[in-house]
C-alpha positions as CSV (number, residue, x, y, z in Angstrom):
1,M,0.0,0.0,0.1
2,D,1.5,3.4,-1.0
3,M,0.9,6.0,1.7
4,N,2.5,9.4,2.1
5,R,3.3,10.9,5.5
6,R,0.0,13.0,5.7
7,Q,-2.2,10.1,5.0
8,F,-0.3,8.1,7.6
9,F,-1.0,10.6,10.4
10,R,-4.7,10.8,9.4
11,V,-5.2,7.1,9.6
12,S,-3.1,6.7,12.8
13,G,-5.0,9.6,14.5
14,A,-8.5,8.2,13.5
15,G,-7.5,4.8,14.7
16,L,-6.1,6.1,18.0
17,A,-9.3,8.2,18.6
18,A,-11.6,5.3,18.0
19,S,-9.7,2.8,20.1
20,S,-9.6,5.4,23.0
21,L,-13.4,5.9,22.8
22,V,-14.0,2.2,22.8
23,A,-11.6,1.9,25.8
24,L,-13.5,4.5,27.7
25,G,-16.8,2.8,27.2
26,F,-18.2,4.8,24.2
27,S,-19.5,2.1,22.0
28,P,-21.3,3.1,18.8
29,T,-23.7,0.2,18.9
30,A,-25.7,1.4,21.9
31,A,-26.1,4.8,20.4
32,L,-27.3,3.5,17.0
33,A,-29.8,1.2,18.6
34,E,-31.7,4.0,20.4
35,A,-34.4,5.7,18.4
36,R,-35.0,9.4,18.9
37,N,-38.5,10.7,19.3
38,F,-39.7,13.4,17.0
39,K,-40.2,16.5,19.0
40,L,-43.5,17.4,17.3
41,A,-45.1,14.0,17.4
42,R,-47.4,14.8,20.4
43,T,-48.1,18.5,19.6
44,T,-51.3,20.2,18.3
45,E,-51.0,22.0,15.1
46,T,-52.6,25.4,14.7
47,R,-52.5,27.8,11.7
48,N,-52.2,31.5,12.3
49,T,-50.9,34.7,10.7
50,C,-47.6,36.6,11.5
51,P,-48.5,39.7,13.6
52,Y,-45.5,41.8,12.6
53,C,-45.8,43.5,9.1
54,S,-48.3,43.9,6.3
55,V,-47.3,40.8,4.4
56,G,-49.5,38.5,6.4
57,C,-47.3,35.4,6.3
58,G,-48.9,32.1,7.3
59,L,-47.6,30.3,10.4
60,I,-48.0,26.9,11.9
61,M,-47.7,26.8,15.7
62,Y,-47.2,23.6,17.6
63,S,-48.4,23.4,21.2
64,L,-47.9,20.8,23.7
65,G,-50.6,20.0,26.3
66,D,-53.1,17.3,27.2
67,R,-56.1,19.2,26.0
68,A,-57.8,18.9,29.3
69,K,-60.3,21.4,30.6
70,N,-58.9,24.6,32.1
71,V,-55.3,23.6,31.0
72,T,-53.3,26.1,28.8
73,A,-51.2,24.5,26.1
74,S,-47.6,25.7,25.8
75,I,-46.3,26.7,22.3
76,V,-43.1,24.8,21.7
77,H,-42.4,25.4,17.9
78,I,-43.4,27.9,15.2
79,E,-42.7,27.7,11.6
80,G,-43.8,29.0,8.3
81,D,-46.8,27.4,6.6
82,P,-45.8,25.7,3.4
83,D,-49.4,25.7,2.1
84,H,-49.9,29.5,2.6
85,P,-50.0,31.4,-0.7
86,V,-48.1,34.5,0.7
87,N,-44.9,33.0,2.1
88,R,-45.0,29.3,1.1
89,G,-43.3,28.1,4.3
90,T,-40.6,31.0,4.5
91,L,-40.3,33.5,7.4
92,C,-38.3,36.6,7.8
93,P,-36.0,36.9,10.8
94,K,-38.8,38.6,12.9
95,G,-41.2,35.8,12.0
96,A,-38.6,33.2,12.7
97,G,-38.1,34.6,16.2
98,L,-41.9,34.5,17.2
99,L,-41.3,31.8,19.7
100,D,-39.3,34.4,21.7
101,F,-42.0,37.0,21.4
102,V,-44.7,34.5,22.6
103,H,-42.7,33.4,25.7
104,S,-41.4,36.9,26.5
105,P,-41.9,37.8,30.2
106,S,-42.5,41.4,29.2
107,R,-45.3,40.5,26.7
108,L,-48.5,42.3,27.6
109,K,-51.4,39.7,27.7
110,Y,-54.1,41.7,29.4
111,P,-55.6,45.3,29.0
112,E,-54.2,47.8,31.4
113,V,-55.1,51.4,32.1
114,R,-53.3,54.3,33.7
115,E,-55.9,56.7,35.4
116,P,-55.4,60.4,35.0
117,G,-52.9,61.7,37.6
118,S,-51.6,58.2,38.4
119,S,-48.1,56.8,37.6
120,E,-49.0,53.2,37.9
121,W,-50.7,50.8,35.4
122,K,-53.7,48.9,36.6
123,R,-54.9,45.7,35.0
124,I,-58.5,45.6,34.0
125,S,-60.8,43.0,32.5
126,W,-61.6,42.8,28.7
127,D,-65.2,43.8,29.3
128,E,-64.1,46.9,31.3
129,A,-61.5,47.7,28.5
130,M,-64.2,47.4,25.7
131,S,-66.7,49.5,27.7
132,R,-64.2,52.3,28.3
133,I,-63.2,52.4,24.6
134,V,-66.9,52.6,23.6
135,K,-67.6,55.2,26.2
136,F,-64.7,57.4,25.1
137,M,-65.7,57.0,21.4
138,K,-69.3,57.9,22.1
139,D,-68.3,60.9,24.1
140,D,-65.9,62.2,21.5
141,R,-68.3,61.5,18.6
142,D,-71.1,63.4,20.5
143,A,-68.9,66.4,21.2
144,N,-67.2,66.6,17.7
145,F,-69.7,65.2,15.1
146,I,-70.3,67.6,12.2
147,P,-73.7,67.0,10.6
148,T,-73.6,69.8,8.0
149,N,-70.8,72.0,6.5
150,A,-70.8,75.7,6.1
151,D,-73.1,75.6,3.2
152,G,-75.7,73.6,5.0
153,K,-75.2,70.4,3.1
154,T,-75.3,67.2,5.1
155,V,-71.8,65.7,5.5
156,N,-72.0,63.6,8.8
157,R,-68.4,63.8,9.6
158,W,-66.4,62.7,12.6
159,I,-62.8,63.9,12.3
160,S,-61.4,64.0,15.9
161,T,-60.9,60.2,16.0
162,G,-59.3,57.9,13.5
163,M,-59.0,54.1,12.9
164,L,-55.9,52.1,12.1
165,C,-56.7,48.6,10.8
166,A,-54.6,45.5,10.5
167,S,-53.2,44.9,7.1
168,A,-53.1,41.1,7.4
169,S,-56.9,40.9,7.8
170,S,-59.0,39.1,5.0
171,N,-60.8,41.2,2.4
172,E,-64.1,40.4,4.2
173,S,-63.0,41.6,7.6
174,G,-61.5,44.7,6.0
175,Y,-64.8,45.5,4.2
176,I,-66.8,45.1,7.3
177,T,-64.4,47.2,9.4
178,H,-64.5,49.9,6.7
179,K,-68.3,49.9,6.5
180,V,-68.7,50.2,10.3
181,M,-66.2,53.0,10.7
182,R,-67.6,54.9,7.8
183,S,-71.2,54.4,9.1
184,M,-70.2,56.3,12.2
185,G,-68.9,59.2,10.0
186,M,-65.3,58.6,10.7
187,L,-63.0,60.0,7.9
188,I,-59.5,59.3,9.3
189,F,-59.0,55.7,8.3
190,D,-55.8,54.1,7.4
191,N,-54.1,50.7,7.1
192,Q,-51.1,49.4,9.0
193,A,-49.5,48.5,5.6
194,R,-48.8,52.2,5.1
195,V,-47.4,53.0,8.6
């Protein structure tokens, strides 16, 4: 067998390393005989939309839990949806890091309010938050609604409050949101895609 010096050192080093591992008890047969479990085998698959930008990429979120009553499942993996027509399974760096966003300890999960003159945020219920929003919108609309312009023509405008909508919404939800806001007379209406 014709072998140069470099090949000799490679073969000798590999043989020495293999024999040392076997002597220390590291046998490759035990490691090859063990089958690894697929980490997503027992998870529940849920499809969703990425919350970041106006592209609206599809996501598949995998949660682990026993689906028992009053038990919250934990999201263990998020990836792009290969069947989604927008991103076809790909995600940008922000979308790829969504698992950190979901499990962030500083993530706001409940509505909070800071009363006038206070320096502390107070957690409130969703019903209370919605009631406050409705009350403030009604008070503002009653105070600033413009039924007619200077020429006496009916205009029914409400220009002191605006609406910013999500750009990843479907056409149907966008249409309904547009109709509801316009029916109240709101003129300032924009989409997150332009922001």
